[in-house]
N, C-alpha and C positions, 0 to 999 in steps of 0.2 A: 144475700146482702153482702156487699164487699166493704170491709172496714179498712181504713188506712191506718198506718202507724201514727201515733200521736205526734203532733208537730212540736218540736222544742223551740222555745223562743230564744233567739240569740241576742245577747246584749251587744249593741254596736260598740266596737273598740274606739275609744276616744283618743284623739290625737292630743298629746300634751301641748299645752299653751306655751308659746315662747315668752320667756320672762327675762330677757336680757342676760343670757348666759346662766340662768338658773339662780340668780342672786336676788330676784324679786323686783317687781313692778316699776313704778315711775322713777324712783331714785336710780335704779340700775340703767334705765334708758337714758336719763340725763347724764349720768356718769359716762356711759358709752359715747354719747354725742360730744361731751366735753373732751374726752380723750382723743376722739377723731379730729376735733377742731384743733386741739393742741398739736397733733401730729401734722396736720395740714399747714398750720402756721409755722412749723419748724422748717418746711421746705424753702420758702423764700429767705428765712433767717439764715439758713445754712449757706445760701448763695451770697448773702451780705457778708458773712464771716469769711468765706473763701476769697472774696474780692478785696476786703478791707484790712484783714489782719496782716501784720508784718510777717515776712517769711522766717525771721529770726527774732528772738527776744531773750532777755535775761530774766531768770526766775530766781527769786530769793529762797524759796522753800522746795527746791527741786528734789533733794534727797528725801524730804518728808513726804512729798507726793508719791514717789515711787515706793518707799517703804510702806506707806499706808495702803497702797493698792496691793502690794504683795502680801501684806498682813490680812487684808480682806480675802484674797484668794486662798491663803492658808487656812483661815477660819472657815471658809466655805467648804473646802475639801475635807477638813477634819469633821465638821458638823454633818456633812453628807454621809461620811463614812460611819460615824457613830450612830446616826439615825437609821442607816441602812442595816448595820449590824444588829440593832435592836428590833428590826422588823417594823419600824415606824414608817408609814406611807408618806409622811411629811418630808422624807429625804428627797422626794421629787421636787419640792419647792426649793430646797437649798441647792440641789443639783442644777436647776434652771438658773438660779441667780449666779452660781459659781461658774457655770458655762459662759454666761454673758460677761462676767468679769474677766475670764480667760481670753475671750475674743478681744475685749477691749485692751487687755494687757498686751496681746500680740500686736494689735494695731499700733498702739503707741510705742512699743519697743521698736518696731520696724520703721515707723515714720519719723521718729525722733533720733534714730541712730545716725552717727556720723558716717559719711561715705567710706567705703573700703572694708577693712576687717570688722569694724563695729557693726556695719549693716549686714555683712555676711553672717555674723554670729547671731544677730537678731532674727534674721530670716530662718536660719537653721533651728533656733529655739522655737520659733513660732510654728514651723512646719513639723518639727520632730517631737515637740512636747506640748506646747500650749493649745494648739488647735486640735490635735487628737484627743487630749483630755477634755477639751470643751465638747467635742463630739460625743464622747462617752457620757458626759454630764447631761447632754441633750437627750441621749437615748434613755438614760435612767429616768429623767423627768417625764418623758413621754410614756415610758413603761409604767411608772408609778401612778400616773394620772389616768391612763387608759381604762382600767377596770371601773372607774367611777363614771365614765362618759355615758353609759346607758341609763344611769339614774339621775343625770343632771337636771332634767326637767320635772322630776317627780318630787312631790312633797313627802316629808318623812311619814312613814306608815302607809303610803299609797302603794297598792299592789301593782306589779308590772303586768304585762299582757298574759303571762302564764299563771297568774294568781299568786305569785310569790311576792313577798315584801322585801324591799331593799334592806340589806343588813347593815344599817347605819345606826349606831347607838346614839341617841339624843342629837342627831345630825352633826356629830363631832367626829372628824377624821382621826380617831385614836389609832392605836396599834391594831391593824386588821390583818387577817390572813384569808387566803382563798379556801373555799370549801367545795368539795366535789358534789355534795348533795344539793346545793342551792345554786351552783354556778355563779356565786357572788362572793361577797365579803362579809365577815362577821367579826365582832371584837374578840380578841384573844381572852381566854379565861385566865 
Protein backbone atom coordinates (compact mmCIF):
# COMPACT_ATOMS: atom_id res chain seq x y z
CA UNK A 1 0.00 0.00 0.00
CA UNK A 2 1.38 3.36 -1.02
CA UNK A 3 0.59 6.32 1.15
CA UNK A 4 1.00 9.84 0.00
CA UNK A 5 2.11 12.77 2.07
CA UNK A 6 -0.73 14.57 3.79
CA UNK A 7 -2.02 17.46 1.75
CA UNK A 8 -1.79 20.81 3.38
CA UNK A 9 -4.61 23.16 2.81
CA UNK A 10 -3.46 26.50 1.44
CA UNK A 11 -5.45 29.52 2.37
CA UNK A 12 -6.01 31.61 -0.74
CA UNK A 13 -4.32 34.98 -0.56
CA UNK A 14 -6.90 37.70 -0.56
CA UNK A 15 -6.40 40.77 -2.66
CA UNK A 16 -6.91 43.92 -0.60
CA UNK A 17 -10.06 45.80 -1.50
CA UNK A 18 -9.51 49.25 -2.98
CA UNK A 19 -10.97 51.87 -0.73
CA UNK A 20 -10.19 55.19 -2.32
CA UNK A 21 -6.54 55.49 -1.37
CA UNK A 22 -6.88 53.62 1.90
CA UNK A 23 -8.95 56.28 3.62
CA UNK A 24 -12.21 54.36 3.65
CA UNK A 25 -15.38 53.72 1.70
CA UNK A 26 -18.01 55.91 0.20
CA UNK A 27 -16.85 59.27 1.57
CA UNK A 28 -13.38 58.77 0.08
CA UNK A 29 -14.83 57.89 -3.31
CA UNK A 30 -17.06 60.99 -3.33
CA UNK A 31 -14.15 63.13 -2.19
CA UNK A 32 -11.96 61.71 -4.97
CA UNK A 33 -14.66 62.40 -7.59
CA UNK A 34 -15.15 65.90 -6.20
CA UNK A 35 -11.44 66.64 -6.45
CA UNK A 36 -11.31 65.33 -10.02
CA UNK A 37 -14.35 67.42 -10.97
CA UNK A 38 -12.74 70.50 -9.43
CA UNK A 39 -9.53 69.88 -11.38
CA UNK A 40 -11.47 69.41 -14.62
CA UNK A 41 -13.44 72.62 -14.00
CA UNK A 42 -10.18 74.53 -13.55
CA UNK A 43 -9.08 73.79 -17.13
CA UNK A 44 -11.63 76.05 -18.89
CA UNK A 45 -11.42 78.59 -16.06
CA UNK A 46 -7.66 78.89 -16.63
CA UNK A 47 -8.38 79.63 -20.31
CA UNK A 48 -10.88 82.34 -19.32
CA UNK A 49 -8.34 83.96 -17.00
CA UNK A 50 -5.59 83.84 -19.61
CA UNK A 51 -7.84 85.52 -22.18
CA UNK A 52 -9.52 88.13 -19.99
CA UNK A 53 -7.08 89.25 -17.30
CA UNK A 54 -5.12 92.42 -18.06
CA UNK A 55 -1.41 91.99 -18.78
CA UNK A 56 -0.55 94.62 -16.14
CA UNK A 57 -2.23 95.75 -12.97
CA UNK A 58 -1.60 97.75 -9.81
CA UNK A 59 -1.64 95.80 -6.57
CA UNK A 60 -2.07 97.57 -3.25
CA UNK A 61 -0.58 94.82 -1.03
CA UNK A 62 2.28 93.65 -3.26
CA UNK A 63 4.93 93.58 -0.53
CA UNK A 64 2.57 91.80 1.89
CA UNK A 65 1.85 89.07 -0.68
CA UNK A 66 5.54 88.42 -1.34
CA UNK A 67 6.56 88.61 2.31
CA UNK A 68 3.75 86.21 3.20
CA UNK A 69 4.81 83.70 0.54
CA UNK A 70 8.44 83.84 1.66
CA UNK A 71 7.35 83.46 5.31
CA UNK A 72 5.40 80.32 4.35
CA UNK A 73 8.45 78.91 2.54
CA UNK A 74 10.69 79.67 5.54
CA UNK A 75 8.18 78.07 7.93
CA UNK A 76 7.95 75.00 5.71
CA UNK A 77 11.72 74.58 5.48
CA UNK A 78 12.16 75.02 9.24
CA UNK A 79 9.30 72.65 10.09
CA UNK A 80 10.54 70.01 7.66
CA UNK A 81 14.05 70.25 9.10
CA UNK A 82 12.87 70.02 12.71
CA UNK A 83 10.57 67.06 12.02
CA UNK A 84 13.28 65.31 10.05
CA UNK A 85 15.87 65.86 12.79
CA UNK A 86 13.43 64.36 15.32
CA UNK A 87 12.88 61.31 13.11
CA UNK A 88 9.21 62.15 12.59
CA UNK A 89 7.83 60.71 9.33
CA UNK A 90 5.47 63.66 9.04
CA UNK A 91 8.41 65.60 7.60
CA UNK A 92 7.27 64.14 4.27
CA UNK A 93 4.03 66.09 4.47
CA UNK A 94 5.72 69.41 5.18
CA UNK A 95 8.36 68.69 2.55
CA UNK A 96 5.64 68.14 -0.08
CA UNK A 97 3.88 71.39 0.83
CA UNK A 98 7.16 73.34 0.96
CA UNK A 99 8.28 71.98 -2.40
CA UNK A 100 5.01 73.12 -3.93
CA UNK A 101 5.42 76.58 -2.42
CA UNK A 102 8.96 76.81 -3.79
CA UNK A 103 7.80 75.95 -7.32
CA UNK A 104 5.04 78.54 -7.01
CA UNK A 105 7.55 81.11 -5.71
CA UNK A 106 9.89 80.45 -8.64
CA UNK A 107 7.01 80.73 -11.12
CA UNK A 108 5.78 84.06 -9.80
CA UNK A 109 9.30 85.44 -9.38
CA UNK A 110 10.08 84.79 -13.04
CA UNK A 111 6.70 85.76 -14.50
CA UNK A 112 6.34 89.00 -12.55
CA UNK A 113 9.95 90.18 -12.88
CA UNK A 114 10.68 93.25 -14.99
CA UNK A 115 12.51 92.56 -18.26
CA UNK A 116 16.28 92.84 -18.16
CA UNK A 117 18.39 92.43 -15.02
CA UNK A 118 15.36 91.74 -12.81
CA UNK A 119 14.23 88.82 -14.93
CA UNK A 120 17.77 87.43 -15.23
CA UNK A 121 18.10 87.49 -11.43
CA UNK A 122 14.71 85.80 -11.01
CA UNK A 123 15.64 83.03 -13.46
CA UNK A 124 19.01 82.55 -11.78
CA UNK A 125 17.39 82.24 -8.35
CA UNK A 126 14.74 79.86 -9.67
CA UNK A 127 17.24 77.59 -11.43
CA UNK A 128 20.00 77.87 -8.83
CA UNK A 129 18.04 77.77 -5.57
CA UNK A 130 14.24 77.48 -5.54
CA UNK A 131 13.74 74.62 -8.00
CA UNK A 132 16.65 72.48 -6.70
CA UNK A 133 15.40 72.85 -3.12
CA UNK A 134 11.88 72.00 -4.36
CA UNK A 135 13.30 68.83 -5.94
CA UNK A 136 14.99 67.90 -2.64
CA UNK A 137 11.67 68.46 -0.84
CA UNK A 138 9.86 66.24 -3.37
CA UNK A 139 12.46 63.49 -2.90
CA UNK A 140 12.12 63.74 0.90
CA UNK A 141 8.34 63.53 0.64
CA UNK A 142 8.46 60.48 -1.61
CA UNK A 143 11.05 58.75 0.56
CA UNK A 144 9.13 59.47 3.76
CA UNK A 145 5.86 58.16 2.38
CA UNK A 146 7.22 55.17 0.44
CA UNK A 147 7.62 52.74 3.40
CA UNK A 148 3.91 53.11 4.16
CA UNK A 149 2.76 52.26 0.63
CA UNK A 150 2.68 48.48 1.16
CA UNK A 151 0.26 48.85 4.08
CA UNK A 152 -2.05 51.45 2.52
CA UNK A 153 -4.94 49.06 1.89
CA UNK A 154 -4.61 47.05 5.09
CA UNK A 155 -6.69 47.69 8.15
CA UNK A 156 -4.84 48.15 11.45
CA UNK A 157 -3.95 44.74 12.88
CA UNK A 158 -4.44 42.91 9.57
CA UNK A 159 -1.50 40.67 8.76
CA UNK A 160 0.33 41.04 5.46
CA UNK A 161 1.02 38.15 3.09
CA UNK A 162 3.98 36.90 5.14
CA UNK A 163 1.97 36.74 8.37
CA UNK A 164 3.45 39.92 9.83
CA UNK A 165 1.36 42.73 11.15
CA UNK A 166 2.02 46.28 10.01
CA UNK A 167 3.78 48.13 12.79
CA UNK A 168 1.47 51.09 13.11
CA UNK A 169 0.52 52.06 16.62
CA UNK A 170 -3.16 53.01 16.87
CA UNK A 171 -3.11 53.82 13.11
CA UNK A 172 -1.26 57.04 13.95
CA UNK A 173 1.92 58.00 12.04
CA UNK A 174 3.99 58.85 15.09
CA UNK A 175 7.74 58.77 15.18
CA UNK A 176 8.65 55.54 13.41
CA UNK A 177 11.90 53.83 12.65
CA UNK A 178 12.82 51.01 10.31
CA UNK A 179 13.51 47.64 11.83
CA UNK A 180 15.50 44.84 10.24
CA UNK A 181 13.54 41.98 11.81
CA UNK A 182 10.15 42.96 10.36
CA UNK A 183 11.14 44.90 7.23
CA UNK A 184 8.64 47.45 8.38
CA UNK A 185 8.19 50.30 10.78
CA UNK A 186 7.46 50.38 14.45
CA UNK A 187 7.07 53.19 17.00
CA UNK A 188 10.17 54.44 18.75
CA UNK A 189 10.41 53.49 22.41
